[in-house]
C-alpha positions in Angstrom: 247.4 8.7 22.6 247.1 5.0 21.8 247.7 2.8 24.8 250.9 0.9 24.9 251.1 -2.7 25.8 254.1 -4.0 27.8 256.0 -6.8 26.2 256.6 -8.2 29.7 252.9 -8.8 30.4 250.4 -7.3 32.9 249.0 -7.9 36.3 245.7 -9.8 36.2 244.0 -7.2 38.3 244.5 -4.2 40.6 244.7 -6.3 43.8 247.7 -8.3 42.4 249.5 -5.1 41.8 248.7 -3.9 45.3 250.0 -7.1 46.9 253.1 -7.0 44.7 253.9 -3.4 45.5 253.2 -4.0 49.2 255.6 -6.9 49.0 258.2 -4.6 47.5 257.7 -2.1 50.3 257.6 -4.5 53.2 261.2 -5.6 53.8 263.6 -6.3 56.6 263.5 -2.7 57.9 259.7 -2.7 58.4 259.9 -5.6 60.8 262.2 -4.1 63.3 263.0 -0.5 62.4 259.6 1.2 62.1 258.2 -0.2 65.4 261.3 0.8 67.2 261.5 4.4 65.9 257.8 4.7 66.7 258.2 3.7 70.3 261.2 6.0 70.8 259.6 9.1 69.2 256.3 9.6 70.9 254.3 6.5 69.9 250.9 7.5 68.5 252.1 11.1 68.1 255.0 9.9 65.9 252.6 7.7 63.8 250.5 10.8 63.1 253.5 12.7 61.9 254.7 9.7 59.9 251.3 9.4 58.2 251.4 13.1 57.3 254.8 12.6 55.8 253.5 9.6 53.9 250.6 11.6 52.6 252.7 14.6 51.5 255.9 12.9 50.4 255.7 9.2 50.0 252.3 8.9 48.2 252.9 11.8 45.7 256.3 10.3 44.6 254.8 6.8 44.5 251.9 8.1 42.4 254.5 9.7 40.0 256.5 6.4 39.7 253.4 4.4 38.9 252.2 7.1 36.5 255.5 7.1 34.6 255.6 3.3 34.5 252.1 2.8 33.3 252.5 5.6 30.7 255.7 4.0 29.3 254.8 0.3 29.7 258.5 -0.5 29.7 261.5 -0.7 32.1 262.0 2.5 34.1 264.9 3.5 31.9 262.8 3.4 28.7 259.6 4.7 30.3 261.4 7.8 31.5 263.0 8.2 28.0 259.7 7.8 26.1 257.7 10.1 28.4 260.5 12.7 28.1 260.2 12.6 24.3 256.4 12.7 24.5 256.6 15.9 26.7 259.3 17.5 24.5 262.1 17.1 27.0 265.6 15.8 26.7 266.1 12.0 26.8 268.7 12.5 29.5 265.9 12.2 32.0 266.3 8.4 31.4 269.4 8.7 33.6 267.0 8.7 36.6 265.8 5.3 35.4 269.4 4.1 35.0 270.3 5.2 38.5 267.2 3.4 40.0 268.0 0.2 38.1 271.7 0.4 39.2 270.7 1.1 42.8 268.4 -2.0 42.8 271.3 -4.2 41.7 273.6 -2.6 44.3 271.1 -2.9 47.1 270.4 -6.6 46.2 274.1 -7.4 46.5 274.2 -6.7 50.2 270.5 -7.3 50.9 271.0 -10.9 49.8 273.8 -11.3 52.4 271.5 -10.2 55.2 268.7 -12.4 53.7 271.2 -15.3 53.8 271.6 -14.7 57.6 267.8 -15.0 57.8 267.7 -18.3 55.9 270.5 -19.6 58.2 268.3 -18.8 61.2 265.3 -20.4 59.6 267.3 -23.6 59.4 268.6 -23.2 62.9 265.2 -22.7 64.4 263.9 -25.7 62.5 266.7 -27.8 64.0 266.0 -26.5 67.5 269.5 -25.0 67.8 268.2 -22.0 69.9 266.3 -23.9 72.6 267.4 -22.5 76.0 270.2 -20.5 74.4 271.6 -17.6 76.5 272.4 -14.1 75.2 276.1 -14.6 75.3 275.9 -17.8 73.3 273.5 -16.2 70.8 275.9 -13.4 70.3 278.8 -15.7 69.8 276.8 -17.8 67.3 276.0 -14.7 65.3 279.7 -13.6 65.4 280.8 -17.1 64.3 278.3 -16.9 61.4 279.7 -13.6 60.2 283.2 -15.1 60.2 282.2 -18.3 58.4 282.8 -17.4 54.7 281.6 -20.8 53.4 278.3 -20.8 55.3 277.6 -17.2 54.3 278.4 -18.0 50.7 276.0 -21.0 50.7 273.0 -19.0 52.0 273.8 -16.0 49.9 273.8 -18.2 46.8 270.6 -19.9 47.8 268.8 -16.5 48.2 270.1 -15.3 44.8 268.8 -18.4 43.1 265.4 -18.1 44.9 265.0 -14.5 43.7 266.3 -14.9 40.1 264.1 -18.0 39.6 261.0 -16.0 40.4 262.0 -13.0 38.2 262.9 -15.4 35.3 259.3 -16.7 35.3 258.1 -13.3 34.0 255.2 -11.1 35.2 252.5 -13.7 35.4 254.2 -17.1 35.9 256.9 -15.6 38.1 256.1 -12.3 39.9 252.4 -12.7 40.1 252.4 -16.4 41.0 254.9 -15.7 43.8 252.9 -12.7 45.0 249.7 -14.7 45.2 251.4 -17.2 47.4 253.9 -15.2 49.5 251.9 -12.2 50.4 248.9 -14.1 51.9 251.5 -16.3 53.7 253.2 -13.2 55.1 249.9 -11.9 56.5 249.0 -15.3 58.0 252.4 -15.7 59.6 252.2 -12.1 61.0 248.9 -12.6 62.6 249.9 -16.1 64.0 252.8 -14.4 65.7 250.6 -11.5 66.9 248.3 -14.1 68.5 251.3 -15.8 70.1 252.7 -12.5 71.5 249.3 -11.7 73.1 249.9 -14.7 75.3 253.4 -13.6 76.3 252.2 -11.7 79.3 253.6 -8.3 78.2 251.3 -7.4 75.4 250.0 -4.3 77.2 253.6 -3.1 77.6 254.4 -3.7 74.0 251.2 -1.9 72.9 251.9 1.1 75.2 255.5 1.3 73.8 254.1 1.6 70.3 251.0 3.7 70.8 251.4 5.8 73.9 250.5 9.3 72.7 253.3 11.5 73.9 253.8 14.7 71.9 256.5 15.8 74.4 258.8 13.2 72.8 258.3 14.7 69.4 261.3 16.8 68.3 262.5 18.1 65.0 264.7 15.1 64.8 261.6 12.9 65.2 260.0 14.7 62.2 263.1 14.2 60.1 263.1 10.5 61.1 259.5 10.2 60.1 260.2 12.1 56.8 263.1 9.8 55.9 261.2 6.6 56.7 258.2 7.7 54.8 260.4 7.8 51.7 262.5 4.7 52.1 259.7 2.4 53.4 257.8 2.6 50.1 260.7 1.4 47.9 260.9 4.7 46.1 263.7 6.0 44.0 265.0 2.6 42.8 262.6 2.0 39.8 260.8 -1.0 41.4 257.5 0.7 41.8 257.8 2.2 38.3 258.5 -1.2 36.8 255.5 -2.7 38.7 253.4 0.2 37.6 254.2 -0.6 33.9 252.2 -3.8 34.4 249.2 -2.1 36.0 245.8 -2.3 34.3 244.8 0.9 32.6 241.4 1.1 34.3 242.8 0.9 37.8 242.9 4.1 39.8 246.5 5.1 40.5 245.7 7.4 43.5 243.4 5.0 45.3 245.8 2.0 44.7 248.8 3.9 46.0 247.0 4.9 49.2 246.0 1.3 49.8 249.6 0.2 49.4 250.9 2.9 51.8 248.2 1.9 54.4 249.1 -1.9 54.1 252.8 -1.1 54.4 252.1 0.9 57.6 249.7 -1.8 58.9 252.3 -4.5 58.5 255.0 -2.5 60.3 252.7 -1.8 63.2 251.4 -5.3 63.5 255.0 -6.6 63.4 255.7 -4.3 66.3 252.8 -5.6 68.2 254.0 -9.2 67.5 257.7 -8.6 68.4 257.8 -6.1 71.3 255.6 -8.0 73.8 258.1 -10.9 73.4 261.0 -8.5 73.9 259.5 -7.0 77.0 258.4 -10.3 78.4 262.1 -11.4 78.4 263.5 -8.1 79.7 265.4 -7.5 76.4 266.4 -4.2 74.8 263.8 -3.0 72.2 266.4 -0.7 70.7 268.9 -3.4 69.8 268.5 -2.7 66.0 269.6 -5.5 63.7 270.9 -7.3 66.7 267.3 -7.5 67.9 266.6 -9.9 65.1 269.7 -12.1 65.2 270.7 -12.1 68.9 268.0 -11.0 71.3 264.9 -12.5 69.7 266.4 -16.0 69.2 267.2 -15.9 73.0 263.6 -14.9 73.7 262.1 -17.6 71.5 264.5 -20.1 73.0 263.3 -19.4 76.5 259.5 -19.4 75.8 257.2 -22.4 75.8 256.8 -23.5 72.1 259.2 -20.7 71.3 261.3 -22.7 68.8 258.2 -23.3 66.7 257.2 -19.6 66.7 260.8 -18.6 66.3 260.9 -20.7 63.1 257.7 -19.0 61.9 259.1 -15.6 62.7 262.2 -16.1 60.6 260.1 -17.6 57.8 258.1 -14.4 57.9 261.3 -12.3 57.7 262.5 -14.5 54.8 259.3 -14.0 52.9 259.4 -10.2 53.4 263.1 -10.2 52.2 262.2 -12.4 49.2 259.3 -10.2 48.0 261.4 -7.0 48.3 264.4 -8.5 46.6 262.3 -9.6 43.6 261.3 -6.0 43.0 264.9 -4.9 43.3 265.9 -6.9 40.2 262.9 -6.4 38.0 263.9 -3.0 36.5 267.3 -4.2 35.4 266.0 -7.5 34.0 263.2 -5.7 32.1 265.7 -3.3 30.6 268.0 -6.2 29.5 265.1 -8.0 27.8 264.1 -4.8 25.9 267.6 -3.7 25.0 269.1 -7.1 23.8 265.8 -8.7 22.7 266.5 -11.8 24.8 264.4 -14.1 27.0 264.2 -13.5 30.7 266.2 -16.6 31.6 269.5 -15.5 30.0 268.9 -11.9 31.3 268.4 -13.3 34.9 271.4 -15.6 34.6 273.7 -12.7 33.6 272.4 -10.4 36.3 272.3 -13.2 38.8 276.0 -13.8 38.3 276.7 -10.1 38.6 274.8 -9.6 41.9 276.1 -12.9 43.2 279.7 -11.7 42.6 279.0 -8.3 44.2 277.4 -10.1 47.1 280.5 -12.2 47.7 282.5 -9.0 48.1 279.8 -7.7 50.5 279.9 -10.8 52.7 283.7 -10.7 52.5 283.5 -7.5 54.5 282.8 -9.6 57.6 285.8 -11.9 57.1 288.4 -12.1 54.4 287.9 -8.5 53.1 287.3 -6.9 56.5 290.6 -4.9 56.1 289.6 -3.5 52.7 288.1 -0.1 53.2 287.2 2.9 51.0 286.7 6.2 52.9 286.7 4.2 56.1 283.9 1.9 54.9 283.9 -1.8 54.2 282.5 -2.8 50.8 279.2 -3.8 52.4 278.9 -0.4 54.2 279.9 1.4 51.0 277.2 -0.2 48.9 274.7 0.6 51.7 275.8 4.2 52.0 275.9 4.9 48.3 272.4 3.6 47.7 270.6 4.8 50.8 272.2 8.2 51.2 272.9 9.2 47.6 271.2 7.2 44.8 267.7 6.7 46.2 267.2 10.3 47.5 268.5 11.6 44.2 266.3 9.2 42.2 263.3 10.3 44.2 264.2 14.0 43.7 264.6 13.6 39.9 261.3 11.7 39.7 259.5 14.4 41.6 261.0 17.2 39.4 260.3 15.2 36.2 256.6 14.5 37.1 255.9 17.9 38.6 257.8 20.2 36.2 258.6 18.3 32.9 255.7 16.0 32.0 252.9 17.6 30.0 249.7 18.1 32.0 247.6 16.2 29.5 249.6 13.0 30.2 249.2 13.5 33.9 245.5 14.0 33.6 245.2 11.0 31.2 246.9 8.6 33.6 245.6 9.9 36.9 242.0 10.4 35.7 241.3 12.9 38.5 240.5 16.6 38.5 239.7 19.3 40.9 241.0 19.3 44.4 242.7 15.9 44.4 244.7 16.6 41.3 245.7 20.0 42.5 246.7 18.6 45.9 248.9 16.0 44.3 250.4 18.5 41.8 251.3 21.0 44.5 252.9 18.2 46.6 254.9 16.8 43.8 256.1 20.2 42.6 257.0 21.8 45.9 256.7 19.7 49.0 258.2 16.4 47.9 261.3 17.8 46.2 262.1 20.0 49.2 261.5 17.1 51.6 263.7 14.6 49.6 266.4 17.3 49.2 266.3 17.7 53.0 266.7 13.9 53.4 269.6 13.9 51.0 271.4 16.8 52.7 270.7 15.5 56.2 272.0 12.0 55.4 275.3 13.4 54.0 275.6 15.8 57.0 275.1 13.1 59.5 277.7 10.9 57.7 280.4 13.5 57.3 279.9 16.0 60.1 282.6 15.9 62.6 
C-alpha cells in the first residue's frame, strides 16, 4: 500500500511525538490522583500492579490508537473509516472516532473550568495573596471563587483562547512548537519543586507514603483502581492519541515509542508525588484531600513555608502547563475532522469549535453558581459532562478500538505498521484481542455499578 501523507503535517521526529503524547497523558489527575491512590493502596506493591495493568491494557490500546492513526493519516473519524474499508469492514466503525472526538469536546468544556481555577491561583500566588493564609480562609477563598461567575468566566475564557490559539497554528507551528517549549518547562518545574520538597523536612515520610511495599494493603479494589487508572491516564478512548499518531513518522517504532510514553507518564506522576507529599506531611495536612488538596490545603502549606509563595507560584504554573498540553490534544481530533470535512483553514475551524466549547464551559461553570439548581438525574451540568465522558464514552471508545484492532483490521495492515514479528507481535495481538477488551468492559461495568448501585 502506498503511504498516505497527512494534510495537517507531521511531527519533525519521534521524540516530538513522544513529548506531545506525554503532554496529552499528563494532566490534572496525574499531579494529585495517582500519587494518592498509590500511597493508599500499598505503595510500591500498587505501582507493580499498576505497571502490569499498563503493560496489558494501556499499552496495547495505545499501540492500536497510534497504529490506526498512522495508517489513516487523517482525523480519528476518517482514519477509522478508511482502515475499515481497507479491511473490508463496515464504515460504521467510524462511529468510534466520532465518539472520541465528541468526548474530547465535552471533556474540554469542564476541563477548561478547572484549568481556569488553576490560572486564578497562578495569579493569586504571583500577587502573594496566600502568604500566611489559614486553612479556613483558604477554604472560604475557594468557595468564593466558585460562586463568582464573572471571575470564573474570565479565566475560563482565557484558557479557551490559550488552547485554541495553539491548535490553530497547526501541527508544526502550533502543536509542535508548543510541545517543544511546554514539556521541557514542565519537567524543569517538576524537578525544581522536587528539590524544594527535599528541604521541607518530611521527604522521608512522603517517600515512604508512596513507595512502602505493603502487599497486605492490596485488595481486589486496589487492582480495579490500578486497572481504571492505567486506561484513563494515557488519554485513551478520546481520539487524541490517534490524531497525534497520524502525524507520526513512518520509520518510528510504534511499540517502543508507546512504551516510552507510558514510562514518562508514570515517572511524572511519581515525581509529582515526591514533590507534593513531603510538603503535605511537613504541614500536617491530609494527603487524601483529593481536588481540595490542590486548591485549599497546598496553598495553605506554601503560604506557611519560607519562600513558599515563590514555589507555590511555580507549582500552579506546573499544573497550568499540564492542563494546557492535555487540553490541546482534546481539541485536535475535532479540529482535524472539520478541516478535512469542510476544506477550511484551521483558524475558522478553531474559532467555531472554540465558541462551542466556550459556551458549554459557561454552562459547566454555572453549575457552581447560577445553574446550581439545574440537575439531570441528580447531577449538575458539570457533573453530567464528567460522568458521561469518564464512565461511558471513554471506556466504550477504548473497547471499540480494542475490538476493531484485534478482530477487524487485516493482519497485513497490523504487521505493516507495527513492523514486529514473533513473540512481541503475538503478545500484543493476544492482549488486544482478549485481555484489553475484557479489562475495559470491566471498567465500564464497574463505573456504572458504583454510580447507580444503592
